[in-house]
C-alpha positions in Angstrom: 33.6 -10.9 31.5 34.5 -14.6 31.5 31.8 -17.0 32.6 31.9 -20.7 33.5 28.2 -21.0 32.8 26.5 -19.2 29.9 23.8 -16.7 30.2 20.6 -18.8 29.7 18.6 -16.1 28.0 19.2 -17.3 24.5 18.1 -20.9 25.3 15.1 -19.7 27.3 13.9 -17.5 24.5 14.4 -20.4 22.0 12.4 -22.7 24.3 9.5 -20.3 24.6 9.6 -19.4 20.9 9.1 -23.1 20.0 6.6 -23.8 22.8 3.4 -22.2 21.3 3.5 -24.3 18.2 4.2 -27.5 20.1 1.2 -26.8 22.4 -1.0 -26.1 19.4 0.1 -29.3 17.7 -0.5 -31.3 20.9 -3.9 -29.6 21.3 -5.0 -30.5 17.8 -6.0 -34.0 18.8 -7.6 -32.7 22.0 -9.7 -30.1 20.0 -10.8 -33.0 17.8 -11.9 -34.9 21.0 -13.8 -31.9 22.3 -15.6 -31.2 19.0 -16.5 -34.9 18.7 -17.7 -35.2 22.3 -19.7 -32.0 22.2 -21.5 -33.2 19.0 -21.9 -36.6 20.6 -23.5 -35.3 23.8 -25.7 -32.7 22.2 -26.7 -34.4 18.9 -26.2 -38.2 19.3 -26.5 -39.1 23.0 -24.8 -40.9 25.8 -24.3 -44.1 23.7 -21.9 -42.2 21.4 -20.1 -40.8 24.4 -19.7 -44.3 25.7 -18.4 -45.4 22.2 -15.8 -42.7 22.3 -14.7 -43.8 25.8 -14.5 -47.5 24.7 -12.5 -46.7 21.6 -10.0 -44.8 23.8 -7.6 -47.7 24.5 -7.3 -48.5 20.8 -6.6 -44.9 20.0 -4.1 -44.8 22.8 -2.3 -47.8 21.4 -2.1 -46.4 17.9 -0.9 -43.1 19.4 1.7 -44.9 21.3 3.2 -46.4 18.1 3.1 -42.9 16.6 4.8 -41.5 19.6 7.5 -44.2 19.3 8.2 -43.3 15.7 8.1 -39.6 16.2 10.1 -39.6 19.4 12.8 -41.9 18.0 13.0 -40.0 14.7 13.2 -36.6 16.3 15.9 -37.6 18.8 18.0 -39.3 16.1 17.5 -36.4 13.7 18.5 -33.9 16.4 21.5 -36.0 17.2 22.6 -36.2 13.6 22.0 -32.4 13.2 24.2 -31.8 16.2 26.9 -33.8 14.3 26.1 -32.1 10.9 25.4 -35.5 9.3 22.7 -34.4 6.8 22.6 -37.7 4.9 21.8 -39.6 8.1 18.9 -37.3 8.9 17.4 -38.1 5.5 17.8 -41.8 6.2 15.9 -41.4 9.5 13.2 -39.3 7.8 12.6 -41.9 5.1 12.6 -44.9 7.4 10.1 -43.2 9.8 7.6 -42.5 6.9 7.8 -46.1 5.7 7.2 -47.4 9.2 4.2 -45.1 9.8 2.6 -46.2 6.6 3.1 -49.9 7.5 1.7 -49.3 11.0 -1.4 -47.6 9.6 -2.1 -50.5 7.2 -1.9 -53.1 10.0 -4.1 -50.9 12.4 -6.8 -50.3 9.8 -7.0 -54.0 8.9 -7.2 -55.0 12.6 -10.0 -52.5 13.4 -12.1 -53.5 10.4 -11.7 -57.2 11.3 -13.0 -56.4 14.8 -16.1 -54.8 13.4 -16.8 -57.4 10.7 -16.3 -60.4 12.9 -18.2 -59.0 15.9 -15.1 -58.9 18.2 -16.3 -55.6 19.6 -18.6 -57.6 21.8 -15.5 -58.1 23.9 -15.7 -54.4 24.7 -19.4 -54.1 25.5 -22.4 -56.4 25.5 -24.8 -53.4 25.4 -26.2 -53.5 21.8 -27.3 -49.9 22.1 -23.6 -48.9 22.6 -22.1 -51.5 20.2 -23.8 -50.2 17.1 -22.3 -46.6 17.6 -19.0 -48.2 18.6 -18.8 -50.1 15.3 -19.6 -47.0 13.3 -17.1 -45.0 15.3 -14.3 -47.5 14.7 -14.9 -47.6 10.9 -14.8 -43.8 10.7 -11.7 -43.6 12.8 -9.9 -46.2 10.6 -10.1 -43.8 7.6 -7.9 -41.3 9.5 -5.1 -43.4 10.9 -2.7 -43.0 8.0 -2.8 -39.2 7.8 -2.7 -39.0 11.6 0.6 -41.0 11.9 2.2 -39.3 8.9 1.0 -35.8 10.0 2.4 -36.3 13.5 5.8 -37.1 12.0 5.8 -34.2 9.6 4.9 -31.8 12.4 7.9 -32.8 14.3 10.2 -32.6 11.2 8.8 -29.1 10.3 9.8 -27.9 13.8 13.3 -29.2 13.3 13.4 -27.3 10.0 12.1 -24.1 11.7 8.9 -24.1 9.6 6.6 -23.3 12.5 4.1 -21.2 10.6 3.3 -24.1 8.2 2.7 -26.5 11.1 0.5 -23.9 12.8 -1.5 -23.4 9.6 -2.0 -27.2 9.4 -3.4 -27.3 12.9 -5.8 -24.4 12.3 -7.0 -26.0 9.0 -7.6 -29.3 10.9 -9.8 -27.6 13.5 -12.0 -25.8 10.9 -12.3 -28.8 8.6 -13.2 -31.0 11.6 -15.8 -28.6 12.8 -17.3 -28.2 9.3 -17.4 -31.9 8.7 -19.1 -32.5 12.1 -21.9 -30.1 11.1 -22.3 -31.8 7.8 -22.0 -35.5 8.9 -23.6 -35.3 12.4 -26.1 -32.3 12.3 -27.2 -32.4 8.7 -26.7 -36.0 7.4 -27.4 -37.6 10.9 -24.7 -40.2 10.5 -24.3 -40.5 14.3 -21.1 -42.0 15.7 -19.9 -42.8 12.2 -20.2 -39.1 11.3 -18.2 -38.1 14.4 -15.3 -40.3 13.4 -15.4 -39.4 9.7 -15.3 -35.7 10.5 -12.1 -36.3 12.4 -10.6 -38.4 9.7 -11.3 -35.8 7.0 -9.7 -33.2 9.2 -6.6 -35.4 9.6 -6.3 -35.7 5.8 -6.4 -31.9 5.6 -3.8 -31.6 8.4 -1.5 -34.0 6.6 -2.0 -32.4 3.2 -1.1 -28.9 4.3 2.3 -30.1 5.7 3.0 -32.6 2.9 3.2 -30.0 0.1 6.3 -28.5 1.6 8.2 -31.8 1.3 6.8 -32.5 -2.1 8.0 -29.0 -3.3 11.6 -30.0 -2.9 12.5 -27.0 -0.7 13.0 -29.0 2.5 16.3 -30.0 4.0 14.9 -33.4 5.0 14.0 -35.3 1.8 12.6 -38.7 1.1 15.7 -40.5 -0.1 16.0 -44.3 -0.6 19.7 -44.0 -1.3 20.4 -42.5 2.2 18.2 -45.2 3.8 20.2 -47.8 5.8 18.9 -51.0 7.4 19.8 -49.8 10.8 17.7 -46.6 10.5 14.4 -48.2 11.5 16.1 -50.2 14.3 17.6 -47.0 15.6 14.2 -45.2 15.6 12.6 -48.1 17.4 15.5 -48.5 19.8 15.4 -44.9 20.8 11.7 -44.4 20.5 10.1 -47.5 22.0 11.0 -46.9 25.6 9.2 -43.6 25.7 6.2 -45.0 23.9 5.9 -47.9 26.3 4.0 -45.7 28.7 1.3 -45.1 26.1 1.3 -48.8 25.3 0.8 -49.6 29.0 -1.9 -47.0 29.2 -3.8 -49.1 26.7 -3.9 -51.8 29.3 -4.6 -49.2 32.0 -7.6 -47.9 30.0 -9.1 -51.4 29.6 -8.7 -52.0 33.4 -10.1 -48.7 34.4 -13.0 -49.0 31.9 -13.9 -52.4 33.4 -13.8 -51.0 36.9 -16.0 -48.1 35.9 -18.5 -50.4 34.2 -18.6 -52.7 37.2 -18.8 -50.2 40.1 -20.2 -47.0 38.5 -21.9 -47.7 35.2 -22.4 -45.8 32.0 -22.6 -42.5 33.8 -19.0 -43.0 34.9 -17.9 -43.8 31.4 -19.6 -40.7 30.0 -18.3 -38.4 32.7 -14.7 -39.7 32.2 -15.0 -39.2 28.5 -16.4 -35.7 28.9 -13.8 -34.5 31.5 -11.0 -36.2 29.5 -12.0 -34.4 26.3 -11.8 -31.0 27.9 -8.6 -31.8 29.9 -7.0 -32.9 26.6 -6.7 -29.3 25.7 -4.8 -28.5 28.9 -2.7 -31.7 28.6 -1.4 -30.0 25.5 0.7 -27.7 27.7 2.9 -30.3 29.4 2.9 -32.3 26.1 4.2 -29.2 24.2 6.8 -28.5 26.9 8.0 -32.1 26.6 8.1 -31.9 22.8 10.3 -28.8 22.9 12.6 -30.4 25.5 12.9 -33.6 23.5 14.0 -31.7 20.3 16.6 -29.7 22.3 17.8 -32.7 24.2 18.5 -34.6 20.9 20.6 -31.7 19.6 22.6 -31.1 22.9 23.2 -34.8 23.3 24.6 -34.9 19.8 26.9 -31.9 20.6 27.7 -33.4 24.0 26.8 -30.0 25.5 26.4 -30.9 29.2 25.4 -27.5 30.6 22.8 -26.8 27.9 21.3 -30.3 28.4 20.9 -29.5 32.1 19.5 -26.1 31.3 16.8 -27.6 29.1 15.7 -29.8 32.0 15.7 -26.8 34.4 13.6 -24.6 32.1 11.2 -27.4 31.1 10.5 -28.7 34.6 10.8 -25.4 36.6 8.9 -23.1 34.4 6.7 -25.9 33.1 5.3 -26.7 36.6 4.5 -23.0 37.2 2.7 -22.7 33.9 0.7 -25.9 34.4 -0.2 -24.9 37.9 -1.9 -21.8 36.6 -3.9 -23.8 34.1 -4.8 -26.4 36.7 -6.1 -23.7 39.0 -8.2 -22.3 36.2 -9.8 -25.7 35.4 -10.7 -26.3 39.1 -12.4 -22.8 39.3 -14.4 -23.5 36.1 -15.4 -27.0 36.9 -19.2 -26.5 36.7 -19.2 -24.2 33.6 -17.0 -26.8 31.8 -19.4 -29.5 32.9 -22.4 -27.6 31.5 -20.9 -27.8 28.0 -22.0 -31.4 28.1 -24.6 -31.9 30.8 -27.2 -29.3 32.0 -29.0 -31.0 34.8 -27.1 -30.7 38.2 -29.3 -33.4 39.7 -28.0 -36.0 37.2 -25.3 -38.4 38.4 -23.3 -37.9 35.2 -23.2 -34.1 36.0 -21.9 -34.6 39.5 -19.2 -37.1 38.4 -18.0 -34.8 35.6 -17.7 -31.8 38.0 -15.6 -33.9 40.4 -13.4 -35.0 37.5 -12.6 -31.3 36.7 -11.9 -30.7 40.4 -9.5 -33.6 41.0 -7.8 -34.6 37.7 -6.0 -31.2 37.2 -3.9 -31.9 40.3 -2.0 -34.6 38.5 -1.0 -32.5 35.6 1.7 -30.5 37.4 3.4 -33.7 38.6 3.3 -35.1 35.0 5.7 -32.4 33.9 8.5 -34.1 36.0 7.8 -37.7 34.8 7.4 -36.7 31.1 10.7 -34.8 31.1 12.6 -37.6 32.8 11.1 -40.1 30.5 12.3 -38.2 27.4 15.7 -37.6 28.9 16.2 -41.2 29.9 14.9 -42.3 26.4 17.4 -40.0 24.6 20.4 -40.9 26.9 19.8 -44.7 26.9 18.7 -45.0 30.5 16.3 -47.8 29.7 15.9 -49.0 33.3 14.4 -45.6 34.2 12.3 -45.5 31.1 10.8 -48.9 31.6 10.2 -48.3 35.3 8.4 -45.0 34.7 6.4 -46.6 31.9 5.2 -49.5 34.0 4.4 -47.3 37.0 2.7 -44.5 35.0 1.1 -46.9 32.5 -0.3 -49.7 34.7 0.8 -49.9 38.4 0.0 -46.3 39.2 -3.5 -45.5 37.9 -4.8 -49.0 37.4 -3.3 -50.2 40.8 -4.6 -47.3 42.8 -8.0 -47.5 41.0 -8.3 -51.2 42.0 -7.9 -50.1 45.6 -10.0 -47.0 45.6 -12.9 -47.5 43.1 -14.7 -50.2 45.1 -14.6 -47.9 48.1 -15.3 -44.4 46.7 -16.6 -45.0 43.2 -15.6 -42.7 40.3 -13.6 -40.4 42.5 -11.3 -43.3 43.1 -10.3 -43.2 39.4 -9.7 -39.5 39.7 -7.5 -39.7 42.8 -5.6 -42.6 41.4 -4.3 -40.3 38.7 -3.0 -37.9 41.3 -1.3 -40.6 43.3 0.2 -41.9 40.1 2.0 -38.6 39.6 3.5 -38.8 43.1 4.6 -42.4 42.5 6.4 -41.4 39.2 8.2 -38.5 40.9 9.4 -41.0 43.6 10.7 -43.4 40.9 13.0 -40.6 39.5 14.3 -39.9 43.0 14.9 -43.6 43.9 16.6 -44.3 40.5 19.1 -41.4 41.1 19.6 -42.6 44.7 20.4 -46.1 43.5 22.7 -45.0 40.7 24.7 -42.6 42.8 24.5 -44.6 46.1 23.6 -41.4 47.9 20.6 -39.1 48.1 20.5 -36.7 45.1 21.2 -33.1 46.1 20.5 -31.2 42.8 19.4 -31.5 39.2 22.8 -32.8 38.2 22.4 -35.7 40.6 18.8 -36.4 39.5 19.9 -36.6 35.8 22.8 -39.0 36.6 24.9 -37.6 33.7 28.1 -39.8 33.2 31.3 -38.0 34.1 32.7 -38.9 30.6 29.9 -36.9 28.8 30.9 -33.6 27.3 33.5 -31.3 28.6 34.0 -30.5 32.3 33.2 -27.0 33.5 36.9 -26.2 34.1 37.7 -27.1 30.5 35.3 -24.7 28.9 34.5 -21.0 28.8 31.1 -19.5 28.0 30.6 -15.9 26.9 27.2 -14.4 26.2 26.8 -11.2 24.1 23.7 -9.2 24.2 24.9 -5.9 22.6 27.6 -4.7 20.3 29.9 -3.6 23.1 30.0 -7.1 24.4 32.3 -8.2 21.5 35.2 -6.2 23.0 37.8 -8.3 24.8 36.4 -11.6 23.6 39.8 -12.3 21.9 41.8 -11.8 25.1 39.5 -13.9 27.2 39.8 -16.8 24.7 43.6 -16.4 24.4 44.0 -16.5 28.2 41.7 -19.5 28.5 43.6 -21.5 25.8 47.0 -20.7 27.3 45.8 -21.8 30.8 44.9 -25.1 29.3 48.2 -25.8 27.6 47.3 -24.7 24.0 50.3 -23.3 22.1 50.6 -19.5 21.7 49.9 -19.6 17.9 46.7 -21.5 18.1 45.5 -19.6 21.2 46.1 -16.3 19.3 44.2 -17.5 16.2 41.4 -18.9 18.3 40.8 -15.6 20.1 41.1 -13.5 17.0 38.9 -15.7 14.8 36.1 -16.0 17.4 36.0 -12.3 18.1 36.0 -11.4 14.4 33.2 -13.9 13.6 31.1 -12.8 16.6 31.6 -9.2 15.6 30.4 -10.1 12.1 27.2 -11.7 13.5 26.6 -8.6 15.6 27.2 -6.3 12.7 24.9 -8.0 10.3 22.5 -10.0 12.5 21.7 -7.6 15.4 20.6 -4.9 13.0 18.6 -7.2 10.6 15.3 -6.6 12.4 13.8 -4.9 15.5 13.9 -8.0 17.8 16.5 -8.3 20.6 19.2 -10.8 19.7 21.9 -12.7 21.5 25.1 -14.7 20.8 26.4 -17.5 23.0 30.0 -18.4 22.5 31.6 -21.5 23.9 35.3 -22.5 23.8 36.4 -25.9 25.0 39.7 -27.8 25.1 39.3 -31.5 24.6 42.0 -34.0 23.7 44.3 -31.1 22.6 41.7 -29.7 20.2 40.2 -26.2 20.6 36.5 -26.4 19.9 34.6 -23.1 19.4 30.9 -22.9 19.0 28.8 -19.8 18.1 25.1 -19.9 18.6 22.9 -16.9 17.6 19.2 -16.3 17.0 19.7 -13.8 14.2 18.6 -14.3 10.6 20.2 -17.4 8.9 23.8 -16.7 8.1 26.2 -19.3 6.6 29.9 -18.2 6.9 30.8 -20.6 4.1 28.6 -18.7 1.7 29.9 -15.4 2.9 33.5 -16.6 2.3 32.8 -17.8 -1.2 31.3 -14.4 -2.3 34.1 -12.4 -0.7 36.4 -10.5 -3.1 39.7 -12.3 -3.1 41.6 -9.1 -3.7 39.9 -7.4 -0.7 42.3 -8.0 2.2 40.0 -6.5 4.8 36.5 -7.7 4.1 35.3 -10.8 6.1 38.7 -11.1 7.7 37.3 -13.1 10.6 35.7 -15.7 8.3 38.9 -15.9 6.2 41.1 -16.3 9.2 38.8 -19.1 10.7 38.8 -21.1 7.5 42.5 -20.6 7.0 43.5 -22.1 10.3 40.6 -24.5 11.3 40.7 -28.2 10.9 36.9 -28.2 10.5 34.0 -25.7 10.3 30.4 -26.8 10.4 27.4 -24.5 10.1 23.7 -25.5 10.5 20.4 -23.8 11.3 18.8 -25.9 14.0 15.4 -25.0 15.5 15.9 -21.4 14.3 19.4 -21.0 15.7 22.5 -20.4 13.7 25.1 -22.9 15.0 28.7 -22.7 13.8 31.3 -25.0 15.2 35.0 -24.5 14.6 37.7 -27.0 15.5 41.4 -25.9 15.7 
């Protein structure tokens, strides 16, 4: 049956196959925070918890730079993969690693200068807190380089479909971090310095597990100076910096909120905010993981100019993402007191009460964040910088900091918590108003909210999508394609070859791929007519299969074997094949 919109099952399965790893990677830092905060509250004291909270803005700033490099590199690599420009992906890979090393060197130097010169007095005048803070900063500095490099490698491994290696790295980090906390904090009594050193050693282990793959020479992405171009770093920064601005603004937000807490609530507020934030970091990994998967897929589909798949990524990420996050948010609210007791045991203490309220209010903002995070990534990838900057300013400063300034003097620590919820509402309104202004009418659907240019991709009437879920589905593919091509003015010869070649190649995938294992499989076929070219694309989630390799090993005297592949290569202007995020992607241009 002919379809104007493809069956979304293949894309949905791909999305959720990639999601667990991205959630685990996003949770790695949060697990680190929980382990550190638990050891701090139970072995070191409230001063160490305050030190962790005070270091937060600096960590957020470094993370923002890392996000800029990772986001920009992933989107550009995905775009070049969509265009089958392997040399350009290597240039981006090389430039991003150089940049991460440079950022790490500058950050380490700046943090150590703060400690040596006493500039940390600008963060706190409490000498009981400043000592642990200095130690914590020194220990954290040792882990900045592997943190930035490891973050990049995790993203690149996902693009290369090496999910198991990234998952192994995350697990190794958690166990090494825990073991080092026992050694440095419980045994050697190094206090806040030990907390940070444990994290840094874990980060080196995390980076090392991933780095061996690239050092082995087996990777598609390779460190290559000859493929490095001057514009590569600029491209990464141009694409990546808008999305990272939000984290940069959050550094300012963190400083403002910390000052408000110190002034109106005191150290109990800082400690409760640090404790609730550490646990919630685990759950923030869910929307962060969803965003990471969406960002990778967006880069690929923008490179392919696949309008319908781009919209479907947004629909899956936002629609299903909100439902998933709602379930986790409800769980956090129900477990507010048990989670609080991980840190504080006395219900009569102010810090206990404030932490419980954090667990009851803050989860409400997490569902709304799914919307703003996705639109930030989409706007970043598609060059809608006005939307990115507006969301970054609102989410980073105006939202939380502004609402906190209004609410904290009146209702104390709860004002900070409710400010986060109101911030989520404000960001959703920004998306709506931006689309309204761009369209000059109220947006009615997702297409309107995304404001995709009319010139992007192929119009619905100029393409046909066919989804195959079983062997019988290959029948009649040829006639559907021939009819479609003839309706769009393609000559009879090319129409016939297009239909026959696509049916034969799809049948080859079904014959060899569907029977390769016990998992259900799918093929999505797309045919489009653009500027008198017939462009055919085959996506499947079977085992890797390169038609070029199959053509080369075919017996030249065998007139029957691999007829579809031979026919396609005989009449095509261009055939490209890649394995992207675990999918075989073959594009044929006639």
